[in-house]
Structure formats: C-alpha cells, structure tokens
C-alpha positions in Angstrom: -71.8 7.4 32.9 -68.5 8.9 34.2 -68.1 12.6 33.8 -65.1 13.5 31.7 -62.4 15.4 33.5 -60.4 18.1 31.7 -57.1 19.6 32.8 -57.4 23.1 34.3 -55.0 25.6 32.7 -52.8 25.7 35.9 -52.0 22.0 35.3 -49.9 23.1 32.3 -47.6 25.2 34.5 -45.2 23.1 36.6 -42.6 24.1 39.0 -40.0 22.2 41.1 -42.2 22.0 44.2 -45.2 20.7 42.1 -43.0 18.1 40.5 -41.5 16.9 43.8 -45.0 16.7 45.3 -46.7 15.2 42.2 -44.0 12.5 42.1 -43.8 11.9 45.8 -45.3 8.5 45.2 -45.7 6.1 42.3 -49.5 6.5 41.9 -49.5 9.4 39.5 -46.6 8.2 37.4 -47.6 4.6 37.2 -51.1 5.7 36.2 -49.7 7.9 33.4 -47.5 5.0 32.3 -50.5 2.6 32.3 -52.5 5.1 30.2 -49.6 5.5 27.7 -49.2 1.7 27.3 -52.9 1.1 27.0 -53.7 3.8 24.5 -50.6 4.1 22.4 -50.9 3.7 18.7 -47.4 2.6 17.9 -47.2 -1.2 18.0 -43.4 -1.2 18.7 -42.8 -1.1 22.5 -41.3 2.2 23.5 -38.2 0.7 25.1 -37.4 -1.1 21.8 -37.7 2.2 19.9 -35.5 4.0 22.5 -32.9 1.2 22.5 -32.7 1.2 18.7 -32.6 5.1 18.5 -29.8 5.2 21.0 -27.9 2.6 18.9 -26.7 0.9 22.1 -24.2 -1.9 22.0 -24.7 -2.2 25.8 -21.2 -1.0 26.7 -21.8 2.7 26.7 -22.0 5.2 29.5 -25.6 6.3 29.7 -27.2 9.2 31.6 -31.0 9.0 32.1 -32.2 12.5 33.0 -35.6 12.3 34.8 -35.4 8.6 35.3 -38.7 8.6 37.3 -39.6 5.2 38.8 -37.2 3.4 36.4 -40.0 2.1 34.2 -38.0 2.7 30.9 -34.5 2.5 32.5 -35.1 -1.0 33.8 -35.5 -2.4 30.3 -32.7 -0.4 28.9 -30.3 -1.5 31.7 -31.3 -5.1 31.3 -29.7 -4.9 27.8 -26.5 -3.3 29.0 -23.4 -5.4 29.3 -20.1 -5.5 31.1 -18.2 -2.3 30.4 -21.4 -0.2 30.4 -22.2 2.4 33.1 -25.5 4.1 33.9 -26.4 7.2 35.9 -30.0 7.8 36.7 -30.9 11.4 37.7 -34.2 12.7 39.0 -35.4 15.7 40.9 -37.7 13.6 43.1 -36.1 11.7 46.0 -39.2 9.4 46.1 -38.8 8.5 42.4 -35.1 7.8 42.9 -36.0 5.3 45.7 -38.6 3.6 43.4 -36.0 3.5 40.6 -33.5 1.9 42.9 -36.0 -0.8 43.7 -37.1 -1.3 40.1 -33.7 -1.2 38.4 -31.4 -3.8 39.9 -28.6 -5.3 37.9 -25.3 -6.7 39.1 -23.3 -6.5 35.8 -23.5 -2.8 35.1 -22.4 0.0 37.5 -25.6 2.0 38.3 -25.6 5.3 40.2 -28.8 7.1 41.3 -28.5 10.9 41.8 -30.9 13.6 42.9 -30.6 16.6 40.5 -32.2 19.1 38.2 -32.1 18.8 34.4 -31.3 22.5 34.3 -27.9 22.0 35.9 -25.8 19.0 35.0 -22.6 20.8 36.0 -21.5 17.9 38.1 -20.7 16.1 34.8 -17.9 17.0 32.5 -18.4 18.0 28.9 -18.9 14.9 26.8 -19.1 12.6 29.9 -21.7 10.2 28.4 -21.8 8.2 25.2 -25.6 8.2 25.4 -28.1 10.6 27.1 -31.8 10.1 27.3 -34.6 12.4 28.7 -37.9 10.7 28.5 -41.2 12.6 29.0 -39.8 15.4 31.2 -40.0 18.4 28.9 -43.6 19.2 29.7 -42.3 19.8 33.3 -39.4 21.9 32.2 -39.5 25.7 32.5 -36.2 26.3 30.7 -36.1 23.9 27.7 -33.2 25.7 26.0 -31.1 25.4 29.1 -31.9 21.7 29.5 -31.2 21.0 25.8 -27.8 22.8 26.1 -26.9 20.7 29.1 -27.9 17.5 27.4 -25.8 18.4 24.4 -22.9 19.5 26.6 -22.7 16.2 28.5 -23.1 14.0 25.4 -19.8 12.9 23.8 -19.0 14.3 20.4 -19.6 11.0 18.8 -22.5 10.1 21.2 -26.2 10.2 20.9 -28.9 12.0 22.9 -32.6 11.1 22.8 -35.5 13.2 24.0 -39.0 11.8 24.0 -41.8 14.3 24.6 -45.5 14.7 24.8 -46.6 16.7 21.7 -48.0 20.0 22.9 -51.1 19.5 20.7 -51.8 16.1 22.4 -51.4 17.4 26.0 -55.1 18.1 26.6 -56.0 14.6 25.3 -53.3 13.0 27.4 -54.4 14.9 30.5 -58.0 13.8 29.9 -56.7 10.2 29.6 -54.5 10.5 32.7 -57.4 11.9 34.8 -59.8 9.2 33.6 -57.2 6.5 34.4 -56.5 8.1 37.8 -60.2 8.2 38.6 -60.6 4.5 37.6 -57.8 3.5 40.0 -59.2 5.6 42.9 -56.7 8.5 42.8 -58.4 11.3 44.8 -59.5 14.4 42.9 -57.8 17.7 43.7 -59.0 19.2 47.0 -60.7 15.9 48.0 -60.2 14.7 51.5 -57.7 11.8 51.7 
C-alpha cells in the first residue's frame, strides 16, 4: 500500500525562484496535466471549453500568459486562422523552450516571450483581442496586479479568460499531483537524484 503524501504548508507559498526551478523541466507540469486529465469530472475537454469561452473566430490576436509547455496553447493555436496572431508568455525559459517545440504552426504568427504576469508593460493598452491565463493564479503573489494587467491589455470589445485551481480543492489536487509524481518516479523533496 502506497503511503499518501500531503502537501506541506510551504508548498502553498510560491515565489519567482521556486516557479523557475519547479518548471525547469517538463516532469512536474506534465505530471500535473496528466493528473488533471485523468481525474477531471467535466466530460468536455478543457481546450474545447476555453475555445468556446473565448469565442474565437481564429483571427484574433491572443496573449497566453503563463503558457507553460504549450499543452493548452497547442490546441488553441491549431484552431487559429490566417489573420490571427499569438503571443505566448512565460516566466520560465525552460517552459518557453518546450512550448516552442510543442506549438508549431506555419499559418499563424507565433511569438514566445519570457516575462512576468505582474508586468505586461511591453504591451499597449488593449493590444489583444483575447487574453488567457490558465492555472497560474496559485503561483501569483499579487493577483490584483495581474488581473489589472490582464484587463489593461485586453481590447475594449475583447475577452479575457482565467482558469484557476479552486483554493478549497488545492490540498486534494496536491495529493493527486504528489501521488502521480510518485507513480512516474519523480524524486521526493530532499531525495538524492
């Protein structure tokens, strides 16, 4: 019988250094994505829900804040058309490299940029028709700042979508993530590599 792992309280406090280290490879994020897909209760695929919620025609300018390994963006971009434009932003250089390998299309201009969700000042007010930030808010120290920035860069007639982990579900999600990580051989904290 496998001993159930629970998240220590410090796991709920993230900083930039932690995020860059945690997402320095695809192991942790891919394991989280696998756990979400395996145990989700909504029968509609997440990408279909996001696509419908953004009301994409496929010709919009889209900013993906916290694109990670491109897991969601890959499917969204595959539905984009000539005339659309996509900017993928992430704080982790390793995740951006993975996203570049995972999201490859020839018909839509695609830009990968290292940056912090707290500071989108490189983009003008209303620069994007659509903005999405998927599963980043449990890593954000200043949610009001990020929400203000998301709103600022979204066009007046545009749409912004934020998907989050519900705070009440975080302990359950962490237990699931830790169990999945254990199953795929991810080393425990402090274990020798």
